[in-house]
C-alpha positions in Angstrom: 128.4 206.8 145.6 129.8 203.7 143.8 133.5 203.4 143.4 132.9 201.7 140.0 133.3 204.4 137.4 131.3 202.5 134.8 128.4 201.8 137.2 128.4 205.5 138.3 128.2 206.6 134.6 125.3 204.3 134.0 123.5 205.5 137.1 124.0 209.1 136.0 122.7 208.2 132.6 119.6 206.6 134.1 119.0 209.7 136.2 119.3 212.0 133.2 117.0 209.8 131.3 114.3 210.1 134.0 114.8 213.9 134.1 114.5 214.1 130.3 111.2 212.1 130.3 109.8 214.4 133.0 110.8 217.5 131.1 109.1 216.2 127.9 106.0 215.3 129.9 105.9 218.8 131.3 106.1 220.3 127.8 109.7 221.4 128.0 110.6 219.4 124.9 113.9 221.1 124.0 115.2 220.6 127.5 114.0 217.0 127.6 115.6 216.1 124.3 119.0 217.6 125.5 118.8 215.5 128.7 117.9 212.3 126.9 120.7 212.8 124.4 123.2 213.3 127.3 121.8 210.1 128.9 122.5 208.2 125.6 126.0 209.6 125.5 126.6 208.0 128.9 124.7 204.8 128.1 124.2 204.2 124.3 122.1 201.1 125.1 119.5 202.9 127.1 116.5 201.5 125.3 114.0 203.7 127.3 115.8 206.9 126.2 116.0 205.7 122.6 112.3 205.0 122.5 111.4 208.3 124.1 113.6 210.3 121.7 112.1 208.4 118.7 108.6 209.2 119.9 109.4 212.9 120.6 111.0 213.4 117.1 108.0 211.6 115.5 105.2 213.2 117.3 106.2 216.5 119.0 108.9 217.6 116.6 107.6 216.1 113.4 111.0 215.1 112.3 110.4 211.6 111.0 113.8 210.9 109.6 115.5 211.6 112.9 112.8 209.5 114.6 113.7 206.6 112.2 117.4 206.8 113.3 116.4 206.4 117.0 114.0 203.6 116.2 116.8 201.9 114.3 119.2 202.3 117.2 116.6 200.9 119.5 116.0 197.9 117.3 119.7 197.1 117.2 119.9 197.2 120.9 116.9 194.8 121.1 118.5 192.5 118.7 121.7 192.4 120.6 119.7 191.4 123.7 117.7 188.7 122.1 114.4 190.5 121.7 113.9 189.7 118.0 110.1 190.2 118.0 110.4 193.6 119.6 113.2 194.5 117.2 110.9 193.7 114.3 108.3 196.1 115.7 110.9 198.9 116.1 112.3 198.4 112.6 108.8 198.6 111.2 108.4 202.0 113.0 111.7 203.1 111.5 110.5 202.1 108.0 107.3 203.9 108.5 109.1 207.1 109.5 111.7 206.9 106.6 110.3 204.6 103.9 113.3 205.1 101.5 115.9 203.7 103.9 116.9 200.1 103.1 118.3 198.9 106.5 114.9 198.4 108.2 113.5 196.2 105.4 116.7 194.1 105.3 116.7 193.6 109.1 113.1 192.7 109.3 113.5 189.9 106.7 116.7 188.6 108.3 115.0 188.5 111.7 112.0 186.6 110.3 114.5 184.0 109.0 116.3 183.9 112.3 113.0 183.2 114.0 112.2 180.3 111.7 109.5 182.2 109.8 110.6 182.0 106.1 107.1 182.5 104.8 106.8 185.8 106.6 110.3 186.8 105.3 109.2 186.1 101.7 106.0 188.1 102.1 107.9 190.9 103.7 110.5 191.0 100.9 107.9 190.9 98.1 105.7 193.6 99.6 108.6 195.9 100.6 110.3 195.5 97.2 107.0 196.3 95.4 106.5 199.4 97.6 110.0 200.7 97.1 109.8 200.2 93.3 106.5 202.0 93.2 108.0 204.9 95.1 110.9 205.2 92.6 113.6 203.4 94.7 114.6 200.8 92.1 118.1 200.1 93.6 116.7 199.3 97.0 113.9 197.2 95.6 116.5 195.2 93.6 118.4 194.4 96.8 115.3 193.1 98.5 114.4 191.0 95.4 117.9 189.5 95.5 117.3 188.6 99.2 114.1 187.0 98.1 115.7 185.1 95.3 118.4 183.7 97.6 115.7 182.7 100.2 113.8 180.8 97.6 116.8 178.7 96.5 116.6 175.2 97.9 118.3 175.3 101.2 119.4 178.9 100.7 118.8 181.4 103.5 118.4 185.0 102.7 121.8 186.7 102.2 122.8 189.1 104.9 123.5 188.8 108.6 120.8 187.2 110.7 122.8 187.5 113.9 122.1 190.6 116.0 124.4 193.4 115.0 126.4 195.4 117.5 124.2 198.2 118.7 125.6 201.6 117.5 126.0 204.5 119.8 123.9 207.5 118.7 121.5 206.8 115.9 122.0 207.9 112.3 121.4 211.6 111.9 118.7 212.6 109.5 119.8 213.8 106.1 119.9 217.6 105.9 119.8 218.1 109.7 122.6 219.1 112.1 122.7 216.4 114.7 125.7 216.4 117.1 127.0 213.1 115.8 130.2 212.5 113.8 129.6 211.1 110.3 132.2 208.3 110.8 130.1 206.9 113.7 127.2 206.3 111.3 129.5 205.0 108.6 130.9 202.3 111.0 127.4 201.3 112.0 126.2 200.8 108.4 129.4 199.6 106.8 128.4 195.9 107.2 125.1 196.6 105.5 126.7 198.4 102.5 129.2 195.6 102.2 126.5 192.9 102.3 124.5 194.8 99.7 127.5 194.9 97.5 128.0 191.2 97.8 124.4 190.5 96.9 124.6 192.7 93.8 127.9 191.2 92.8 126.6 187.7 93.2 123.6 188.3 91.0 125.7 190.0 88.3 124.6 193.6 89.1 128.1 194.8 89.2 127.4 198.5 88.6 125.1 198.6 91.7 127.7 196.7 93.7 130.3 199.3 92.8 127.9 202.1 93.9 127.5 200.5 97.3 131.2 200.0 97.8 132.1 203.5 96.7 129.6 204.9 99.2 131.2 202.7 101.9 134.7 203.9 101.0 133.8 207.6 101.0 133.4 207.4 104.7 135.8 204.5 105.4 138.6 204.7 102.8 140.7 202.1 104.7 138.0 199.4 104.8 140.2 196.6 103.5 137.5 194.0 102.8 135.4 196.6 100.9 138.4 197.7 98.9 139.3 194.1 98.0 135.7 193.4 96.8 135.8 196.6 94.7 138.9 195.2 92.9 136.8 192.2 91.9 133.8 194.3 90.9 135.9 196.6 88.7 137.4 193.5 87.1 133.9 192.2 86.4 133.0 195.5 84.8 136.1 195.4 82.6 137.6 198.5 84.3 141.1 197.2 84.8 142.6 200.6 85.4 140.3 201.3 88.4 140.9 197.7 89.6 144.6 198.3 89.6 144.3 201.6 91.5 142.2 199.9 94.2 144.6 197.0 94.4 147.4 199.5 95.0 145.5 200.9 97.9 145.0 197.4 99.3 148.8 197.0 99.1 149.4 200.3 100.9 147.0 199.3 103.6 148.8 195.9 104.1 152.1 197.7 104.3 150.8 200.1 106.9 149.5 197.2 109.0 152.9 195.5 108.8 154.7 198.6 109.8 152.4 199.1 112.7 153.2 195.7 114.0 149.8 194.1 113.2 149.8 190.3 113.6 149.8 188.3 110.4 146.4 187.5 109.0 145.1 185.5 106.0 143.7 188.7 104.3 146.5 188.7 101.8 145.4 185.3 100.6 142.1 186.9 99.4 143.9 189.2 96.9 142.8 188.5 93.3 145.4 186.9 91.2 146.8 189.5 88.9 147.9 187.0 86.3 144.2 186.0 85.7 143.2 189.4 84.5 146.2 191.4 83.2 147.9 190.8 79.9 151.6 190.0 80.1 152.3 191.3 76.6 155.0 194.0 76.4 152.7 196.5 74.8 150.2 196.3 77.6 150.4 199.8 79.2 149.5 198.3 82.6 152.2 195.7 82.6 154.8 197.7 84.5 152.3 198.8 87.0 151.1 195.3 87.6 154.7 194.1 88.0 155.3 196.8 90.7 152.1 195.9 92.5 152.9 192.2 92.3 156.3 192.9 93.9 154.7 195.1 96.6 152.2 192.4 97.5 154.9 189.7 97.6 157.0 191.8 99.9 154.0 192.6 102.1 153.1 188.9 102.5 156.7 188.0 103.3 156.8 190.8 106.0 153.5 189.7 107.5 154.7 186.1 107.6 157.9 187.1 109.3 156.0 189.1 112.0 153.6 186.3 112.5 156.3 183.8 113.1 158.3 186.1 115.3 161.4 186.0 113.0 
């Protein structure tokens, strides 16, 4: 037996994966699925186990949405290992199993761009946006059209990450099922996608849609600082100064918590919107006192972060 705990864990996962495949092949599907899930717990990047679980949920169990989650996790692993063409094939299977989920369509387009195939990306965005719109998913279709519009700008790549994302652990559980995964794990895996969607909507003036994306992100990750800051700007664009002020207060509290925890100084505070640009200074403004308080809080937080960063 190896003295390396990590190597021993991977070896145990590989053994469980083989046992799970054998159980499925012998018709013991429930036992096989349990063994394959345990193998994934030990090695979340076990592509063979991910593929087998996806196939079992798609074919034997007829649970396409769960199958889509496993195909998506497999695709992310393939991306992280540089197998872009295989990842595209896996994302296509995920989209086929769960046609209403946006992530596969976005990743396929981004991977085509990364492979130097912009014509394929354009065709994919156009076809997918049309299909989503026909199926009644107008918001998702709008995001893909925004990607297409950015791609067609001279010298403008499609918005969204083209680098391989970090593979998640377990795949996203299907809606309405009881998978043994914590919701926050999925939220972390898809936070970047929601944030990018919000940026795309905000850039193209679709502020209400951007707000929806950010609020969904913050339901699961309420301390996501970048998402909260962008929501301040989006609320400003919608003319909802009261909500913008509330979110800015949360940003201030998050910065204070980081400072108290001894976090190193960062330049995040520099990205805070300038309050003077969007709040009236007139005495009768009911928000003036609140803005003064927030301005002072932000000033104190920046000073504290600067002091910690300089070691004073």
